[in-house]
Structures are given as C-alpha cells and as structure tokens.
NUDRENGU-610898 format. One line per 2 residues: number of its first residue (from 0); their letters; for each residue y, x, z of N, C-alpha, C, O, CB. Coordinates in steps of 0.1 Angstrom, whole numbers, plus 5000, padded with zeros to 4 digits. Each point is the difference from the previous one (the first is absolute). Glycine has a CB too. Layout:
NUM = A = Y X Z Y X Z Y X Z Y X Z Y X Z  ...
END
This chain:
0 = MR = 4981 5035 4853 5003 4990 5010 4988 4992 5004 4991 4998 4991 5032 5000 4999  4976 4998 5022 4988 4993 5005 5000 4986 4994 5010 4993 5000 4990 5021 5021
2 = RT = 4988 4982 4975 4999 4986 4995 4988 4993 5006 4998 4988 4998 5012 5020 4980  4983 4999 5031 4988 4995 5006 5001 5002 5015 5003 5011 5005 4983 4993 4975
4 = WK = 5011 4986 5028 5000 5001 5015 4986 4999 5005 4992 4992 4994 5031 4997 5007  4974 5018 5009 4987 5000 5006 5001 4993 5013 5007 5004 5009 4986 5018 4980
6 = TK = 5000 4966 5012 5001 4992 5012 4992 5007 5012 4993 5010 4998 5009 4969 4988  5000 5016 5026 4993 5006 5011 4985 5000 5000 4994 5008 5006 5026 4985 5007
8 = DG = 4975 4997 4979 4985 5000 4998 4995 5009 4988 4988 5000 4997 5012 4977 5013  5010 5030 4984 4996 5009 4989 5001 4994 4986 4998 5007 4990 4988 5004 5027
10 = TK = 5017 4976 4982 5001 4994 4987 5013 5005 4993 5010 5000 5006 4977 4979 5003  5012 5024 4979 5011 5004 4992 5005 4988 4992 4993 4992 4994 4999 5032 5004
12 = IK = 5022 4974 5003 5006 4988 4993 5013 5005 4993 5007 5008 5006 4983 4976 5012  5012 5011 4970 5012 5003 4993 5011 4993 5007 4999 4989 5004 4989 5014 4974
14 = IK = 5023 5005 5023 5012 4994 5007 5005 4987 4993 5004 4991 5006 5003 5032 5001  4992 4977 4980 5004 4988 4992 4991 4988 5003 5004 4988 4998 5005 5026 4984
16 = DM = 4979 4988 5024 4991 4989 5003 5001 4996 5015 4993 4990 5004 4992 5018 4978  5023 4998 5025 5002 4997 5014 5009 4988 5002 5009 4998 4992 4987 5026 5014
18 = ES = 5002 4968 5004 5009 4990 5004 5013 5006 5005 4999 5011 5006 4981 4973 5000  5031 5010 4992 5013 5005 5005 5000 5002 5015 5005 5010 5005 5006 4978 4976
20 = SH = 4982 5003 5026 5000 5001 5015 4992 5013 5004 5003 5006 5009 4998 4968 4993  4988 5029 4990 4992 5012 5003 5009 5012 4997 4999 5010 5008 4980 4978 4986
22 = IK = 5029 5012 4995 5008 5012 4997 5010 5002 5012 5002 5011 5004 4995 4984 4971  5010 4994 5029 5010 5001 5011 4993 5005 5013 5006 5008 5007 5007 4973 4982
24 = NC = 4975 5014 5014 4993 5005 5012 4997 5015 4998 5001 5007 5010 4989 4970 4994  5006 5027 4985 4997 5015 4997 5013 5008 5002 4999 5011 5006 4982 4983 4978
26 = IR = 5030 5001 5011 5012 5008 5002 5003 5001 5015 5004 5011 5005 5005 4981 4973  4990 4997 5030 5003 5000 5014 4990 5010 5007 5004 5007 5009 5005 4969 4990
28 = ML = 4978 5023 4997 4990 5009 5006 5003 5015 4998 5000 5008 5009 4983 4974 4988  5021 5021 4991 5004 5014 4996 5012 5005 5008 5000 5011 5005 4990 4986 4972
30 = ER = 5020 4994 5025 5012 5003 5007 4996 5002 5015 5005 5009 5007 5009 4978 4977  4977 5005 5022 4996 5001 5014 4992 5013 5001 5002 5007 5010 4997 4968 4993
32 = CH = 4992 5028 4988 4993 5013 5001 5009 5012 5000 4998 5009 5007 4982 4980 4982  5030 5010 5002 5009 5012 5000 5007 5001 5013 5002 5011 5005 5001 4985 4970
34 = EH = 5002 4993 5031 5007 5001 5012 4990 5005 5011 5005 5008 5009 5011 4973 4984  4972 5015 5007 4990 5004 5010 4997 5015 4998 4999 5007 5010 4991 4970 4990
36 = EK = 5009 5028 4988 4998 5014 4998 5012 5008 5005 4998 5011 5007 4989 4984 4973  5025 5000 5018 5012 5007 5006 5000 5000 5015 5003 5010 5006 5010 4984 4974
38 = YL = 4983 4995 5026 4998 4999 5014 4990 5010 5006 5003 5007 5009 5003 4968 4990  4983 5026 4994 4989 5009 5004 5005 5015 4999 4997 5008 5009 4986 4976 4984
40 = AW = 5025 5019 4997 5005 5013 4998 5010 5003 5012 5000 5011 5005 4998 4987 4970  5010 4993 5028 5010 5002 5011 4993 5001 5014 5004 5007 5009 5013 4982 4977
42 = TA = 4972 5004 5016 4993 5000 5012 4990 5012 5001 4994 5002 5011 5008 4973 4991  4996 5032 4987 4991 5011 5000 5005 5012 5008 4993 5010 5002 4999 4983 4975
44 = TG = 5020 5005 5028 5006 5011 5008 4994 5002 5014 5002 5010 5007 5019 4986 4980  4971 4994 5017 4993 5001 5013 5010 5001 5011 5009 4991 5001 4972 5020 4988
46 = GL = 5018 4999 5019 5009 5001 5012 5012 5009 4997 5007 5004 5009 4973 4993 5005  5022 5007 4974 5011 5008 4996 5013 4993 5002 5001 4988 4998 4985 5025 4986
48 = TG = 5025 4995 5019 5013 4994 5001 5010 5009 4993 4997 5011 4997 4997 4978 5025  5018 5005 4976 5011 5008 4994 4997 5005 4986 4994 4993 4992 5012 5014 5031
50 = EM = 4998 5005 4974 4999 5005 4987 4986 5002 4996 4997 4998 4988 5024 5014 5015  4970 4991 5006 4986 5002 4996 4994 4986 4995 4992 5000 4991 5005 5019 5026
52 = AI = 5007 4970 4990 4995 4987 4996 5005 4997 4986 4993 4995 4992 5006 4997 5032  5014 5010 4974 5006 4997 4987 4993 5008 4989 4997 4995 4989 5025 5000 5022
54 = EA = 4976 5018 4991 4993 5009 4990 4986 4995 4997 4996 4999 4989 5018 5020 5019  4979 4977 5003 4986 4995 4998 5000 4987 4992 4992 4998 4991 5001 5013 5030
56 = AE = 5016 4980 4982 5001 4987 4993 5004 5003 4985 4994 4993 4991 5012 4995 5030  5004 5021 4977 5004 5002 4986 4988 5007 4992 4999 4996 4988 5025 5007 5020
58 = TA = 4968 5005 4998 4989 5006 4994 4990 4989 4996 4994 5000 4989 5009 5022 5024  4994 4969 4996 4991 4989 4998 5005 4991 4988 4992 4996 4992 5001 5004 5032
60 = ML = 5020 4997 4976 5006 4992 4989 4998 5007 4987 4997 4994 4989 5020 4996 5027  4986 5024 4983 4998 5007 4988 4986 5000 4995 4997 4999 4988 5022 5016 5019
62 = SL = 4972 4985 5002 4985 5000 4997 4997 4986 4993 4993 5000 4990 5002 5015 5029  5011 4974 4987 4998 4987 4993 5005 5000 4986 4994 4995 4991 5008 4994 5032
64 = EE = 5010 5017 4975 5006 5000 4987 4992 5008 4990 4998 4997 4989 5025 5000 5022  4973 5015 4994 4992 5009 4991 4987 4994 4996 4995 5003 4990 5016 5016 5021
66 = NG = 4983 4973 4998 4987 4994 4997 5001 4988 4991 4990 4993 4996 5002 5015 5026  5021 4988 4975 5002 4990 4990 4999 4985 5004 5001 4992 4991 4991 5025 4994
68 = FN = 5007 4981 5028 5000 4986 5004 5012 4992 4995 4999 4989 4994 4988 5017 5026  5025 5000 4982 5012 4993 4995 5000 4998 4986 5004 4989 4995 5008 5022 5023
70 = DR = 4984 4998 4974 5000 4999 4985 4990 4989 4996 5004 4991 4991 5002 5033 5006  4982 4975 5008 4991 4990 4996 5004 4986 5004 5000 4991 4993 4982 5026 5009
72 = AD = 5023 4982 5011 5005 4987 5004 5012 4996 4992 5001 4988 4996 4991 5017 5027  5017 5004 4975 5012 4996 4992 4996 4996 4985 5006 4991 4995 5008 5025 5019
74 = EF = 4976 4991 4981 4996 4997 4986 4994 4986 5000 5003 4992 4991 4992 5032 5005  4997 4972 5014 4995 4986 5000 5011 4990 5003 5000 4990 4993 4978 5019 5015
76 = IF = 5030 4994 5001 5011 4991 5003 5008 4997 4987 5004 4989 4997 4997 5019 5028  5002 5003 4968 5008 4999 4988 4993 4991 4990 5005 4991 4994 5005 5032 5010
78 = AF = 4977 4979 4994 4991 4992 4991 5000 4986 5004 5001 4991 4991 4985 5029 5003  5012 4977 5019 5000 4987 5005 5013 4992 4997 5000 4989 4996 4983 5018 5022
80 = EQ = 5028 5000 4985 5013 4994 4998 5003 4998 4986 5006 4989 4996 5002 5022 5024  4988 4998 4971 5001 4997 4986 4993 4988 4995 5005 4992 4992 4997 5033 5005
82 = EL = 4986 4973 5008 4992 4988 4997 5006 4988 5005 5001 4990 4992 4979 5024 5008  5025 4986 5012 5007 4988 5005 5013 4997 4992 5003 4988 4997 4988 5017 5026
84 = ER = 5016 5005 4973 5012 4998 4991 4996 4995 4987 5007 4991 4994 5005 5027 5018  4977 4987 4982 4995 4995 4987 4997 4985 5001 5004 4992 4991 4987 5031 5003
86 = RQ = 5003 4973 5017 4996 4986 5002 5013 4991 5001 5000 4989 4995 4978 5018 5016  5032 4998 4996 5012 4993 5002 5007 4998 4987 5005 4989 4997 4997 5020 5026
88 = RK = 4999 5002 4969 5006 4998 4987 4993 4990 4991 5006 4992 4993 5001 5032 5009  4980 4977 4998 4991 4990 4993 5003 4986 5004 5001 4991 4992 4981 5027 5005
90 = EN = 5019 4980 5016 5003 4987 5006 5014 4995 4996 5001 4988 4996 4983 5017 5023  5025 5004 4981 5014 4996 4996 5001 4997 4985 5007 4991 4997 5002 5024 5021
92 = EA = 4983 4992 4974 5000 4997 4986 4994 4987 4997 5005 4993 4991 4994 5031 5004  4992 4972 5013 4993 4987 4998 5009 4988 5003 4999 4989 4995 4979 5022 5010
94 = IF = 5032 4992 5005 5009 4990 5004 5010 4997 4989 5004 4989 4997 4994 5018 5026  5006 5004 4970 5011 4998 4989 4993 4997 4987 5007 4999 4990 5009 5016 5022
END
C-alpha cells in the first residue's frame, strides 16, 4: 500500500504527515484526472462515428486500464481515505 505521496514539485511526503485538507485535495485531483483520462479516451475516436467510434473508444479505455492508471489512482485514494478515517477515529476517541 502507498504511504508516500509525491507533490507536484517532486517532494515526497508521508501521507500521515499531510494536512487533511491536502489529502482531500489530492483525492479530488486524482478523481478529476481519472475523469479527464476517460474523456480523452472517448475523444480519441477523432472523426469516427457509430460502431467504429465505440470500438476505438473502448480500445483507448482498455489501454488506460492496462497501463495501470486506475490501479495507482485507486491505491492512493484508498490510502488517503484510510488516513482520513484513522484521524476521525482518533478524534472521536479523544471526545469520549
């Protein structure tokens, strides 16, 4: 499981050391990137129409999946969500 995030400037930071707001922003960014990749796959059909367009788009989507973007993004999103849940549990324990 991923425990280190690489920022846009190349700095590596442990997920546990990130601010909660940074984690939430990273989740949103990964989700946007995933949606953008799907959009690009569907628009890769160029001027094709009908069944040819559908086949070209499906091929592009398969390529994305085979190259592991979804797996890496999902892995980070899972790690980020786990960290946020851990913090929430810790906060709830402190209340009681």
